[in-house]
C-alpha positions in Angstrom: -17.9 -23.7 41.9 -21.1 -24.1 43.9 -21.5 -22.5 47.3 -23.1 -24.9 49.8 -24.9 -24.1 53.1 -25.6 -26.9 55.6 -28.4 -26.8 58.2 -30.5 -29.1 60.4 -28.0 -30.1 63.0 -28.6 -30.0 66.7 -28.5 -31.9 70.0 -30.3 -35.2 70.0 -30.5 -38.1 72.3 -29.0 -41.5 71.4 -31.5 -43.3 69.2 -33.0 -40.1 67.9 -33.2 -38.7 64.4 -32.2 -35.6 62.4 -32.5 -34.5 58.9 -29.7 -32.4 57.4 -30.1 -30.1 54.5 -27.5 -28.9 52.0 -28.7 -25.9 50.0 -26.7 -25.0 46.8 -26.2 -21.6 45.4 -26.9 -22.8 41.9 -28.3 -25.8 40.0 -26.9 -29.1 41.0 -28.5 -31.1 38.2 -25.1 -31.1 36.3 -23.1 -32.1 39.4 -22.6 -35.8 39.2 -21.5 -36.6 42.7 -22.8 -34.9 45.9 -21.7 -36.1 49.3 -22.0 -35.7 53.0 -18.9 -35.7 55.2 -18.4 -35.4 58.9 -15.5 -34.4 61.1 -15.5 -35.5 64.7 -13.4 -33.7 67.3 -9.7 -34.4 66.8 -10.4 -36.6 63.8 -10.1 -36.1 60.1 -13.0 -35.4 57.9 -14.6 -38.6 56.5 -17.1 -39.5 53.9 -20.5 -40.4 55.2 -22.6 -40.9 52.0 -22.5 -40.0 48.4 -25.2 -39.8 45.7 -25.0 -39.5 41.9 -27.1 -37.3 39.8 -29.2 -40.4 38.9 -29.7 -41.4 42.5 -27.2 -44.1 43.0 -25.8 -44.1 46.6 -22.9 -45.4 48.6 -22.6 -45.3 52.4 -19.8 -45.6 54.9 -20.0 -48.9 56.8 -20.6 -47.1 60.1 -23.9 -45.5 58.8 -25.3 -48.2 56.6 -28.9 -49.0 57.5 -29.2 -45.8 59.6 -28.6 -42.9 57.2 -30.2 -42.1 53.9 -28.9 -39.6 51.4 -31.1 -38.0 48.8 -31.1 -35.1 46.4 -33.7 -32.9 44.8 -32.2 -31.4 41.7 -35.1 -29.1 41.2 -34.6 -27.5 44.6 -30.8 -27.6 44.4 -30.8 -29.5 47.7 -29.2 -32.6 49.1 -30.5 -34.2 52.3 -29.2 -36.6 54.9 -31.8 -38.4 56.9 -30.2 -39.8 60.1 -31.9 -42.2 62.4 -30.8 -44.4 65.3 -28.1 -41.9 66.1 -25.2 -42.8 68.3 -22.8 -40.7 70.4 -20.1 -41.6 67.9 -22.1 -39.8 65.2 -21.3 -36.5 66.9 -19.4 -34.1 64.7 -19.7 -31.3 62.2 -21.4 -32.4 59.0 -20.6 -30.9 55.6 -21.7 -31.4 52.1 -19.7 -31.1 48.9 -19.6 -31.9 45.3 -17.2 -34.2 43.5 -15.6 -37.6 44.0 -12.1 -36.8 44.9 -10.4 -33.8 46.7 -9.3 -32.0 43.5 -13.0 -31.9 42.5 -14.3 -30.6 45.8 -15.6 -27.0 46.1 -15.0 -24.7 49.0 -16.1 -26.2 52.3 -19.0 -24.5 54.0 -19.5 -23.9 57.7 -21.1 -27.3 58.2 -23.8 -28.1 60.8 -23.0 -29.4 64.2 -24.6 -32.7 65.3 -24.3 -33.7 68.9 -25.7 -37.0 70.1 -25.8 -37.1 73.9 -28.1 -38.0 76.7 
């Protein structure tokens, strides 16, 4: 299983932007699905966006048009560009491989995103 380290979070005002980075411990070129997830306080972890090895993407309804997931297989990295951030986007953001829970690797520490004025 691949080890993943998320970074790039922080405190941002509503309407602001952040770019999250997920660095993998090994090549991700053979990992078909990579995804970003988030967990808001007192809520369950939920899918934000997912990308296939060929670049096909899906997004949760609540981020469509605002977030963009991408991956650089040569750099073993997955990105999440977030814009027009809202307070409800606040949470800890994680990345992981796979499509369903049995395929997930170990969860990393995540990166905290706080959207507040």
